[in-house]
DRENTORKOL-3810 file (N, C-alpha, C; in nm, 4 decimals):
REM DRENTORKOL-3810
@n.u->-10.6259; n.v->-3.9547; n.w->6.9452; ca.u->-10.6749; ca.v->-3.8561; ca.w->7.0388; c.u->-10.5807; c.v->-3.7357; c.w->7.0505
@n.u->-10.4510; n.v->-3.7578; n.w->7.0343; ca.u->-10.3546; ca.v->-3.6479; ca.w->7.0475; c.u->-10.3768; c.v->-3.5383; c.w->6.9422
@n.u->-10.4109; n.v->-3.5689; n.w->6.8149; ca.u->-10.4355; ca.v->-3.4598; ca.w->6.7204; c.u->-10.5542; c.v->-3.3741; c.w->6.7619
@n.u->-10.6524; n.v->-3.4326; n.w->6.8237; ca.u->-10.7707; ca.v->-3.3572; ca.w->6.8658; c.u->-10.7342; c.v->-3.2624; c.w->6.9782
@n.u->-10.6579; n.v->-3.3074; n.w->7.0741; ca.u->-10.6211; ca.v->-3.2220; ca.w->7.1873; c.u->-10.5299; c.v->-3.1075; c.w->7.1430
@n.u->-10.4432; n.v->-3.1309; n.w->7.0460; ca.u->-10.3558; ca.v->-3.0248; ca.w->6.9959; c.u->-10.4400; c.v->-2.9185; c.w->6.9269
@n.u->-10.5325; n.v->-2.9585; n.w->6.8465; ca.u->-10.6138; ca.v->-2.8609; ca.w->6.7765; c.u->-10.7007; c.v->-2.7820; c.w->6.8746
@n.u->-10.7476; n.v->-2.8470; n.w->6.9838; ca.u->-10.8252; ca.v->-2.7741; ca.w->7.0846; c.u->-10.7384; c.v->-2.6700; c.w->7.1545
@n.u->-10.6148; n.v->-2.7050; n.w->7.1851; ca.u->-10.5262; ca.v->-2.6099; ca.w->7.2537; c.u->-10.4916; c.v->-2.4921; c.w->7.1619
@n.u->-10.4729; n.v->-2.5208; n.w->7.0342; ca.u->-10.4447; ca.v->-2.4130; ca.w->6.9390; c.u->-10.5648; c.v->-2.3222; c.w->6.9271
@n.u->-10.6839; n.v->-2.3797; n.w->6.9211; ca.u->-10.8063; ca.v->-2.3010; ca.w->6.9159; c.u->-10.8203; c.v->-2.2138; c.w->7.0401
@n.u->-10.7900; n.v->-2.2685; n.w->7.1542; ca.u->-10.8004; ca.v->-2.1927; ca.w->7.2795; c.u->-10.7025; c.v->-2.0756; c.w->7.2797
@n.u->-10.5787; n.v->-2.0987; n.w->7.2388; ca.u->-10.4782; ca.v->-1.9914; ca.w->7.2349; c.u->-10.5193; c.v->-1.8817; c.w->7.1379
@n.u->-10.5683; n.v->-1.9223; n.w->7.0207; ca.u->-10.6132; ca.v->-1.8249; ca.w->6.9211; c.u->-10.7296; c.v->-1.7429; c.w->6.9741
@n.u->-10.8228; n.v->-1.8080; n.w->7.0437; ca.u->-10.9370; ca.v->-1.7366; ca.w->7.1015; c.u->-10.8928; c.v->-1.6358; c.w->7.2063
@n.u->-10.7954; n.v->-1.6722; n.w->7.2901; ca.u->-10.7450; ca.v->-1.5803; ca.w->7.3926; c.u->-10.6778; c.v->-1.4590; c.w->7.3270
@n.u->-10.6013; n.v->-1.4824; n.w->7.2199; ca.u->-10.5370; ca.v->-1.3715; ca.w->7.1488; c.u->-10.6412; c.v->-1.2761; c.w->7.0920
@n.u->-10.7424; n.v->-1.3304; n.w->7.0271; ca.u->-10.8472; ca.v->-1.2473; ca.w->6.9675; c.u->-10.9233; c.v->-1.1701; c.w->7.0746
@n.u->-10.9490; n.v->-1.2347; n.w->7.1885; ca.u->-11.0205; ca.v->-1.1679; ca.w->7.2972; c.u->-10.9367; c.v->-1.0505; c.w->7.3498
@n.u->-10.8052; n.v->-1.0682; n.w->7.3618; ca.u->-10.7172; ca.v->-0.9604; ca.w->7.4069; c.u->-10.7197; c.v->-0.8433; c.w->7.3092
@n.u->-10.7107; n.v->-0.8717; n.w->7.1788; ca.u->-10.7173; ca.v->-0.7663; ca.w->7.0777; c.u->-10.8506; c.v->-0.6928; c.w->7.0846
@n.u->-10.9592; n.v->-0.7697; n.w->7.0978; ca.u->-11.0924; ca.v->-0.7105; ca.w->7.1035; c.u->-11.1063; c.v->-0.6193; c.w->7.2259
@n.u->-11.0555; n.v->-0.6646; n.w->7.3410; ca.u->-11.0699; ca.v->-0.5830; ca.w->7.4623; c.u->-10.9889; c.v->-0.4540; c.w->7.4518
@n.u->-10.8715; n.v->-0.4576; n.w->7.3867; ca.u->-10.7924; ca.v->-0.3361; ca.w->7.3678; c.u->-10.8652; c.v->-0.2379; c.w->7.2765
@n.u->-10.9228; n.v->-0.2892; n.w->7.1680; ca.u->-10.9953; ca.v->-0.2021; ca.w->7.0750; c.u->-11.1188; c.v->-0.1432; c.w->7.1424
@n.u->-11.1862; n.v->-0.2243; n.w->7.2237; ca.u->-11.3055; ca.v->-0.1783; ca.w->7.2946; c.u->-11.2679; c.v->-0.0649; c.w->7.3911
@n.u->-11.1582; n.v->-0.0804; n.w->7.4639; ca.u->-11.1141; ca.v->0.0209; ca.w->7.5587; c.u->-11.0788; c.v->0.1507; c.w->7.4855
@n.u->-11.0089; n.v->0.1403; n.w->7.3722; ca.u->-10.9721; ca.v->0.2584; ca.w->7.2948; c.u->-11.0964; c.v->0.3298; c.w->7.2428
@n.u->-11.1950; n.v->0.2526; n.w->7.1981; ca.u->-11.3178; ca.v->0.3121; ca.w->7.1465; c.u->-11.3936; c.v->0.3844; c.w->7.2581
@n.u->-11.4036; n.v->0.3224; n.w->7.3747; ca.u->-11.4761; ca.v->0.3882; ca.w->7.4849; c.u->-11.4033; c.v->0.5150; c.w->7.5294
@n.u->-11.2706; n.v->0.5143; n.w->7.5285; ca.u->-11.1958; ca.v->0.6357; ca.w->7.5645; c.u->-11.2213; c.v->0.7465; c.w->7.4635
@n.u->-11.2255; n.v->0.7126; n.w->7.3340; ca.u->-11.2541; ca.v->0.8135; ca.w->7.2325; c.u->-11.3927; c.v->0.8721; c.w->7.2499
@n.u->-11.4875; n.v->0.7863; n.w->7.2786; ca.u->-11.6252; ca.v->0.8342; ca.w->7.2968; c.u->-11.6342; c.v->0.9229; c.w->7.4205
@n.u->-11.5706; n.v->0.8802; n.w->7.5285; ca.u->-11.5695; ca.v->0.9629; ca.w->7.6494; c.u->-11.5013; c.v->1.0964; c.w->7.6215
@n.u->-11.3948; n.v->1.0949; n.w->7.5455; ca.u->-11.3241; ca.v->1.2176; ca.w->7.5127; c.u->-11.4104; c.v->1.3131; c.w->7.4327
@n.u->-11.4935; n.v->1.2605; n.w->7.3446; ca.u->-11.5811; ca.v->1.3457; ca.w->7.2642; c.u->-11.6837; c.v->1.4147; c.w->7.3534
@n.u->-11.7417; n.v->1.3400; n.w->7.4465; ca.u->-11.8471; ca.v->1.3960; ca.w->7.5298; c.u->-11.7926; c.v->1.4805; c.w->7.6447
@n.u->-11.6822; n.v->1.4451; n.w->7.6995; ca.u->-11.6294; ca.v->1.5179; ca.w->7.8149; c.u->-11.5227; c.v->1.6204; c.w->7.7761
@n.u->-11.4815; n.v->1.6233; n.w->7.6515; ca.u->-11.3777; ca.v->1.7126; ca.w->7.6006; c.u->-11.2447; c.v->1.6910; c.w->7.6737
@n.u->-11.2249; n.v->1.5737; n.w->7.7241; ca.u->-11.1011; ca.v->1.5390; ca.w->7.7931; c.u->-11.0156; c.v->1.4556; c.w->7.6975
@n.u->-10.8892; n.v->1.4920; n.w->7.6801; ca.u->-10.8047; ca.v->1.4149; ca.w->7.5887; c.u->-10.7765; c.v->1.2750; c.w->7.6430
@n.u->-10.7617; n.v->1.1816; n.w->7.5522; ca.u->-10.7346; ca.v->1.0435; ca.w->7.5924; c.u->-10.5921; c.v->1.0311; c.w->7.6435
@n.u->-10.5625; n.v->0.9143; n.w->7.7000; ca.u->-10.4282; ca.v->0.8906; ca.w->7.7535; c.u->-10.3235; c.v->0.8943; c.w->7.6421
@n.u->-10.3595; n.v->0.8411; n.w->7.5258; ca.u->-10.2661; ca.v->0.8425; ca.w->7.4134; c.u->-10.2345; c.v->0.9850; c.w->7.3703
@n.u->-10.3390; n.v->1.0685; n.w->7.3627; ca.u->-10.3172; ca.v->1.2073; ca.w->7.3220; c.u->-10.2332; c.v->1.2812; c.w->7.4252
@n.u->-10.2595; n.v->1.2558; n.w->7.5537; ca.u->-10.1795; ca.v->1.3191; ca.w->7.6585; c.u->-10.0337; c.v->1.2761; c.w->7.6478
@n.u->-10.0127; n.v->1.1476; n.w->7.6220; ca.u->-9.8760; ca.v->1.0962; ca.w->7.6093; c.u->-9.8068; c.v->1.1595; c.w->7.4893
@n.u->-9.8789; n.v->1.1725; n.w->7.3768; ca.u->-9.8213; ca.v->1.2354; ca.w->7.2578; c.u->-9.7825; c.v->1.3804; c.w->7.2858
@n.u->-9.8717; n.v->1.4539; n.w->7.3571; ca.u->-9.8425; ca.v->1.5929; ca.w->7.3901; c.u->-9.7204; c.v->1.6042; c.w->7.4816
@n.u->-9.7106; n.v->1.5153; n.w->7.5789; ca.u->-9.5956; ca.v->1.5164; ca.w->7.6696; c.u->-9.4667; c.v->1.4865; c.w->7.5933
@n.u->-9.4733; n.v->1.3896; n.w->7.5024; ca.u->-9.3559; ca.v->1.3559; ca.w->7.4224; c.u->-9.3138; c.v->1.4735; c.w->7.3343
@n.u->-9.4139; n.v->1.5390; n.w->7.2743; ca.u->-9.3838; ca.v->1.6534; ca.w->7.1882; c.u->-9.3213; c.v->1.7668; c.w->7.2693
@n.u->-9.3748; n.v->1.7932; n.w->7.3873; ca.u->-9.3184; ca.v->1.9008; ca.w->7.4690; c.u->-9.1776; c.v->1.8649; c.w->7.5158
@n.u->-9.1534; n.v->1.7373; n.w->7.5466; ca.u->-9.0189; ca.v->1.6941; ca.w->7.5872; c.u->-8.9211; c.v->1.7126; c.w->7.4710
@n.u->-8.9639; n.v->1.6756; n.w->7.3494; ca.u->-8.8776; ca.v->1.6948; ca.w->7.2328; c.u->-8.8470; c.v->1.8425; c.w->7.2121
@n.u->-8.9487; n.v->1.9280; n.w->7.2298; ca.u->-8.9291; ca.v->2.0725; ca.w->7.2141; c.u->-8.8283; c.v->2.1253; c.w->7.3161
@n.u->-8.8415; n.v->2.0807; n.w->7.4428; ca.u->-8.7488; ca.v->2.1257; ca.w->7.5466; c.u->-8.6059; c.v->2.0830; c.w->7.5135
@n.u->-8.5898; n.v->1.9593; n.w->7.4697; ca.u->-8.4562; ca.v->1.9091; ca.w->7.4366; c.u->-8.3988; c.v->1.9871; c.w->7.3187
@n.u->-8.4802; n.v->2.0095; n.w->7.2170; ca.u->-8.4352; ca.v->2.0826; ca.w->7.0983; c.u->-8.3936; c.v->2.2249; c.w->7.1363
@n.u->-8.4750; n.v->2.2920; n.w->7.2190; ca.u->-8.4446; ca.v->2.4280; ca.w->7.2614; c.u->-8.3173; c.v->2.4315; c.w->7.3443
@n.u->-8.3006; n.v->2.3340; n.w->7.4336; ca.u->-8.1791; ca.v->2.3286; ca.w->7.5154; c.u->-8.0565; c.v->2.3097; c.w->7.4273
@n.u->-8.0666; n.v->2.2229; n.w->7.3261; ca.u->-7.9537; ca.v->2.2014; ca.w->7.2350; c.u->-7.9227; c.v->2.3277; c.w->7.1557
@n.u->-8.0274; n.v->2.3978; n.w->7.1119; ca.u->-8.0060; ca.v->2.5218; ca.w->7.0384; c.u->-7.9393; c.v->2.6262; c.w->7.1266
@n.u->-7.9871; n.v->2.6387; n.w->7.2513; ca.u->-7.9283; ca.v->2.7357; ca.w->7.3427; c.u->-7.7818; c.v->2.7045; c.w->7.3686
@n.u->-7.7503; n.v->2.5758; n.w->7.3865; ca.u->-7.6107; ca.v->2.5368; ca.w->7.4068; c.u->-7.5269; c.v->2.5729; c.w->7.2850
@n.u->-7.5813; n.v->2.5474; n.w->7.1666; ca.u->-7.5088; ca.v->2.5799; ca.w->7.0436; c.u->-7.4886; c.v->2.7292; c.w->7.0280
@n.u->-7.5927; n.v->2.8078; n.w->7.0593; ca.u->-7.5811; ca.v->2.9533; ca.w->7.0486; c.u->-7.4806; c.v->3.0074; c.w->7.1493
@n.u->-7.4828; n.v->2.9535; n.w->7.2705; ca.u->-7.3875; ca.v->2.9978; ca.w->7.3723; c.u->-7.2446; c.v->2.9664; c.w->7.3301
@n.u->-7.2243; n.v->2.8467; n.w->7.2766; ca.u->-7.0905; ca.v->2.8085; ca.w->7.2318; c.u->-7.0452; c.v->2.8984; c.w->7.1168
@n.u->-7.1365; n.v->2.9287; n.w->7.0260; ca.u->-7.1033; ca.v->3.0152; ca.w->6.9125; c.u->-7.0676; c.v->3.1552; c.w->6.9613
@n.u->-7.1459; n.v->3.2083; n.w->7.0544; ca.u->-7.1173; ca.v->3.3419; ca.w->7.1078; c.u->-6.9826; c.v->3.3448; c.w->7.1793
@n.u->-6.9520; n.v->3.2384; n.w->7.2539; ca.u->-6.8230; ca.v->3.2319; ca.w->7.3234; c.u->-6.7081; c.v->3.2266; c.w->7.2232
@n.u->-6.7281; n.v->3.1523; n.w->7.1144; ca.u->-6.6244; ca.v->3.1429; ca.w->7.0122; c.u->-6.6018; c.v->3.2779; c.w->6.9451
@n.u->-6.7088; n.v->3.3497; n.w->6.9168; ca.u->-6.6965; ca.v->3.4827; ca.w->6.8566; c.u->-6.6218; c.v->3.5761; c.w->6.9510
@n.u->-6.6567; n.v->3.5686; n.w->7.0792; ca.u->-6.5919; ca.v->3.6547; ca.w->7.1780; c.u->-6.4419; c.v->3.6249; c.w->7.1856
@n.u->-6.4056; n.v->3.4952; n.w->7.1861; ca.u->-6.2639; ca.v->3.4590; ca.w->7.1880; c.u->-6.1922; c.v->3.5132; c.w->7.0640
@n.u->-6.2567; n.v->3.5017; n.w->6.9488; ca.u->-6.1971; ca.v->3.5520; ca.w->6.8253; c.u->-6.1760; c.v->3.7022; c.w->6.8287
@n.u->-6.2747; n.v->3.7746; n.w->6.8831; ca.u->-6.2614; ca.v->3.9200; ca.w->6.8915; c.u->-6.1486; c.v->3.9592; c.w->6.9869
@n.u->-6.1376; n.v->3.8869; n.w->7.0994; ca.u->-6.0297; ca.v->3.9169; ca.w->7.1940; c.u->-5.8936; c.v->3.8919; c.w->7.1304
@n.u->-5.8822; n.v->3.7813; n.w->7.0556; ca.u->-5.7563; ca.v->3.7521; ca.w->6.9873; c.u->-5.7239; c.v->3.8599; c.w->6.8842
@n.u->-5.8255; n.v->3.9064; n.w->6.8134; ca.u->-5.8046; ca.v->4.0099; ca.w->6.7125; c.u->-5.7587; c.v->4.1395; c.w->6.7784
@n.u->-5.8188; n.v->4.1734; n.w->6.8935; ca.u->-5.7772; ca.v->4.2950; ca.w->6.9635; c.u->-5.6311; c.v->4.2843; c.w->7.0075
@n.u->-5.5951; n.v->4.1666; n.w->7.0630; ca.u->-5.4568; ca.v->4.1466; ca.w->7.1056; c.u->-5.3621; c.v->4.1585; c.w->6.9859
@n.u->-5.4025; n.v->4.0980; n.w->6.8740; ca.u->-5.3191; ca.v->4.1046; ca.w->6.7538; c.u->-5.3074; c.v->4.2484; c.w->6.7040
@n.u->-5.4183; n.v->4.3240; n.w->6.7091; ca.u->-5.4144; ca.v->4.4631; ca.w->6.6643; c.u->-5.3225; c.v->4.5455; c.w->6.7538
@n.u->-5.3258; n.v->4.5192; n.w->6.8833; ca.u->-5.2381; ca.v->4.5924; ca.w->6.9747; c.u->-5.0915; c.v->4.5612; c.w->6.9443
@n.u->-5.0640; n.v->4.4352; n.w->6.9142; ca.u->-4.9268; ca.v->4.3953; ca.w->6.8838; c.u->-4.8845; c.v->4.4403; c.w->6.7447
@n.u->-4.9803; n.v->4.4565; n.w->6.6526; ca.u->-4.9471; ca.v->4.4838; ca.w->6.5134; c.u->-4.9266; c.v->4.6312; c.w->6.4813
@n.u->-4.9272; n.v->4.7168; n.w->6.5775; ca.u->-4.9023; ca.v->4.8570; ca.w->6.5467; c.u->-4.7530; c.v->4.8815; c.w->6.5255
@n.u->-4.6880; n.v->4.7833; n.w->6.4695; ca.u->-4.5464; ca.v->4.7939; ca.w->6.4355; c.u->-4.5345; c.v->4.8672; c.w->6.3015
@n.u->-4.4190; n.v->4.9163; n.w->6.2714; ca.u->-4.4031; ca.v->4.9933; ca.w->6.1477; c.u->-4.4269; c.v->4.9071; c.w->6.0239
@n.u->-4.4751; n.v->4.9732; n.w->5.9208; ca.u->-4.4999; ca.v->4.9057; ca.w->5.7938; c.u->-4.3684; c.v->4.8832; c.w->5.7205
@n.u->-4.3666; n.v->4.7889; n.w->5.6275; ca.u->-4.2441; ca.v->4.7685; ca.w->5.5481; c.u->-4.2098; c.v->4.8944; c.w->5.4691
@n.u->-4.0847; n.v->4.9317; n.w->5.4729; ca.u->-4.0389; ca.v->5.0489; ca.w->5.3979; c.u->-4.0752; c.v->5.1798; c.w->5.4641
@n.u->-4.1100; n.v->5.1779; n.w->5.5924; ca.u->-4.1490; ca.v->5.3008; ca.w->5.6626; c.u->-4.0270; c.v->5.3942; c.w->5.6711
@n.u->-4.0501; n.v->5.5202; n.w->5.6417; ca.u->-3.9425; ca.v->5.6180; ca.w->5.6482; c.u->-3.8744; c.v->5.6395; c.w->5.5138
@n.u->-3.9027; n.v->5.5546; n.w->5.4172; ca.u->-3.8436; ca.v->5.5709; ca.w->5.2840; c.u->-3.9412; c.v->5.6457; c.w->5.1954
@n.u->-3.8894; n.v->5.7152; n.w->5.1005; ca.u->-3.9743; ca.v->5.7787; ca.w->5.0006; c.u->-4.0169; c.v->5.6725; c.w->4.9002
@n.u->-4.1346; n.v->5.6891; n.w->4.8432; ca.u->-4.1877; ca.v->5.5918; ca.w->4.7480; c.u->-4.0946; c.v->5.5791; c.w->4.6275
@n.u->-4.0330; n.v->5.6899; n.w->4.5882; ca.u->-3.9445; ca.v->5.6863; ca.w->4.4716; c.u->-3.8204; c.v->5.6005; c.w->4.4967
@n.u->-3.7793; n.v->5.5915; n.w->4.6248; ca.u->-3.6577; ca.v->5.5173; ca.w->4.6579; c.u->-3.6852; c.v->5.3695; c.w->4.6861
@n.u->-3.8117; n.v->5.3272; n.w->4.6889; ca.u->-3.8469; ca.v->5.1872; ca.w->4.7183; c.u->-3.8435; c.v->5.1043; c.w->4.5910
@n.u->-3.8116; n.v->4.9772; n.w->4.6103; ca.u->-3.8190; ca.v->4.8848; ca.w->4.4974; c.u->-3.9649; c.v->4.8439; c.w->4.4772
@n.u->-3.9906; n.v->4.7815; n.w->4.3651; ca.u->-4.1272; ca.v->4.7361; ca.w->4.3338; c.u->-4.1756; c.v->4.6368; c.w->4.4400
@n.u->-4.0885; n.v->4.5491; n.w->4.4851; ca.u->-4.1248; ca.v->4.4485; ca.w->4.5858; c.u->-4.1588; c.v->4.5145; c.w->4.7202
@n.u->-4.0817; n.v->4.6155; n.w->4.7599; ca.u->-4.1080; ca.v->4.6867; ca.w->4.8854; c.u->-4.2417; c.v->4.7599; c.w->4.8793
@n.u->-4.2705; n.v->4.8207; n.w->4.7645; ca.u->-4.4009; ca.v->4.8887; ca.w->4.7487; c.u->-4.5163; c.v->4.7899; c.w->4.7584
@n.u->-4.4970; n.v->4.6724; n.w->4.6989; ca.u->-4.6012; ca.v->4.5690; ca.w->4.7032; c.u->-4.6239; c.v->4.5232; c.w->4.8473
@n.u->-4.5169; n.v->4.4960; n.w->4.9214; ca.u->-4.5287; ca.v->4.4530; ca.w->5.0605; c.u->-4.5997; c.v->4.5585; c.w->5.1451
@n.u->-4.5615; n.v->4.6858; n.w->5.1238; ca.u->-4.6232; ca.v->4.7942; ca.w->5.2005; c.u->-4.7726; c.v->4.8049; c.w->5.1687
@n.u->-4.8076; n.v->4.7930; n.w->5.0415; ca.u->-4.9490; ca.v->4.8001; ca.w->5.0027; c.u->-5.0301; c.v->4.6860; c.w->5.0629
@n.u->-4.9735; n.v->4.5661; n.w->5.0605; ca.u->-5.0423; ca.v->4.4508; ca.w->5.1194; c.u->-5.0600; c.v->4.4709; c.w->5.2693
@n.u->-4.9557; n.v->4.5211; n.w->5.3359; ca.u->-4.9637; ca.v->4.5439; ca.w->5.4804; c.u->-5.0687; c.v->4.6496; c.w->5.5131
@n.u->-5.0758; n.v->4.7548; n.w->5.4324; ca.u->-5.1770; ca.v->4.8591; ca.w->5.4552; c.u->-5.3187; c.v->4.8049; c.w->5.4380
@n.u->-5.3391; n.v->4.7277; n.w->5.3330; ca.u->-5.4716; ca.v->4.6701; ca.w->5.3085; c.u->-5.5102; c.v->4.5739; c.w->5.4207
@n.u->-5.4156; n.v->4.4930; n.w->5.4636; ca.u->-5.4426; ca.v->4.3974; ca.w->5.5709; c.u->-5.4770; c.v->4.4695; c.w->5.7007
@n.u->-5.4020; n.v->4.5721; n.w->5.7356; ca.u->-5.4301; ca.v->4.6484; ca.w->5.8577; c.u->-5.5683; c.v->4.7141; c.w->5.8495
@n.u->-5.5994; n.v->4.7746; n.w->5.7336; ca.u->-5.7298; ca.v->4.8393; ca.w->5.7170; c.u->-5.8424; c.v->4.7376; c.w->5.7269
@n.u->-5.8225; n.v->4.6203; n.w->5.6684; ca.u->-5.9251; ca.v->4.5158; ca.w->5.6725; c.u->-5.9497; c.v->4.4698; c.w->5.8163
@n.u->-5.8430; n.v->4.4468; n.w->5.8923; ca.u->-5.8572; ca.v->4.4021; ca.w->6.0307; c.u->-5.9232; c.v->4.5080; c.w->6.1167
@n.u->-5.8848; n.v->4.6321; n.w->6.0969; ca.u->-5.9481; ca.v->4.7403; ca.w->6.1736; c.u->-6.0943; c.v->4.7554; c.w->6.1355
@n.u->-6.1243; n.v->4.7366; n.w->6.0085; ca.u->-6.2644; ca.v->4.7436; ca.w->5.9645; c.u->-6.3479; c.v->4.6339; c.w->6.0272
@n.u->-6.2929; n.v->4.5127; n.w->6.0374; ca.u->-6.3642; ca.v->4.4031; ca.w->6.1022; c.u->-6.3887; c.v->4.4328; c.w->6.2480
@n.u->-6.2911; n.v->4.4889; n.w->6.3170; ca.u->-6.3095; ca.v->4.5183; ca.w->6.4590; c.u->-6.4118; c.v->4.6295; c.w->6.4761
@n.u->-6.4180; n.v->4.7254; n.w->6.3849; ca.u->-6.5196; ca.v->4.8298; ca.w->6.3923; c.u->-6.6584; c.v->4.7715; c.w->6.3719
@n.u->-6.6729; n.v->4.6784; n.w->6.2765; ca.u->-6.8020; ca.v->4.6152; ca.w->6.2522; c.u->-6.8473; c.v->4.5354; c.w->6.3730
@n.u->-6.7563; n.v->4.4619; n.w->6.4363; ca.u->-6.7951; ca.v->4.3818; ca.w->6.5526; c.u->-6.8319; c.v->4.4719; c.w->6.6694
@n.u->-6.7635; n.v->4.5879; n.w->6.6845; ca.u->-6.7995; ca.v->4.6819; ca.w->6.7906; c.u->-6.9377; c.v->4.7404; c.w->6.7656
@n.u->-6.9683; n.v->4.7705; n.w->6.6386; ca.u->-7.0998; ca.v->4.8254; ca.w->6.6054; c.u->-7.2102; c.v->4.7242; c.w->6.6312
@n.u->-7.1828; n.v->4.5967; n.w->6.6045; ca.u->-7.2822; ca.v->4.4925; ca.w->6.6293; c.u->-7.3068; c.v->4.4744; c.w->6.7780
@n.u->-7.2038; n.v->4.4912; n.w->6.8577; ca.u->-7.2200; ca.v->4.4771; ca.w->7.0037; c.u->-7.3098; c.v->4.5867; c.w->7.0581
@n.u->-7.2983; n.v->4.7055; n.w->7.0006; ca.u->-7.3783; ca.v->4.8188; ca.w->7.0498; c.u->-7.5267; c.v->4.8006; c.w->7.0211
@n.u->-7.5591; n.v->4.7232; n.w->6.9207; ca.u->-7.7009; ca.v->4.7048; ca.w->6.8835; c.u->-7.7709; c.v->4.6276; c.w->6.9853
END
């Protein structure tokens, strides 16, 4: 008798599972049909839209934070460059000497210093022009 009762209980459990699956599918089908006739989105579609909008808000917030941090970093760099430019108006190597009296090494140092100063000033001019835009 015990094998018969076990098989009946298994059959009952399987039937309950199938009935649950069937009722879920039936509910989803009726919601879709109602949505077609009433033009009202189903609960699943509403949930998907809410999730998508939440993802968009989070993504936008992260982008804004990143852009703000980047802008702050650029601003700090420009301030440091201005401070360095103010401090760097020191005389160039070999200042006051005639080119004919300089050694090859002194001429090289002076040329490098001139190029570096011009490059830094050019960068600060470009950043000022970008700010004006």
